[in-house]
C-alpha angles and dihedrals in degrees: 000000000000123000126190127191121209118211112230117254112250119231134181138188131228085251092063099254114143124207139149140228095270107113111267097018095092130015118277114271109263096017119130092257091049092052098040097044090043097231114193141168113272113240124222089247091053093047090053092048090050092049090049094049101038099030101234134069116271114253141178110274093218094048090048093051093049092049088051093049093048091047087055093048091052091048092051091054093059 
């Protein structure tokens, strides 16, 4: 049995919010929020430029928050 995992597509808004293609992590395409905040896919060039300027890879805000929360929960169990 072969399993493949697909990395979620990263998206960002003109206002600077970063999300991904996992449902609920960014506005739904075509929604008022998507249109008015001008959400779009992050290109590899934009991702590389972000990393050079900020010093870390760009990441979905919701995924990062969930990872931090889960890491804290694992730490509390120790």
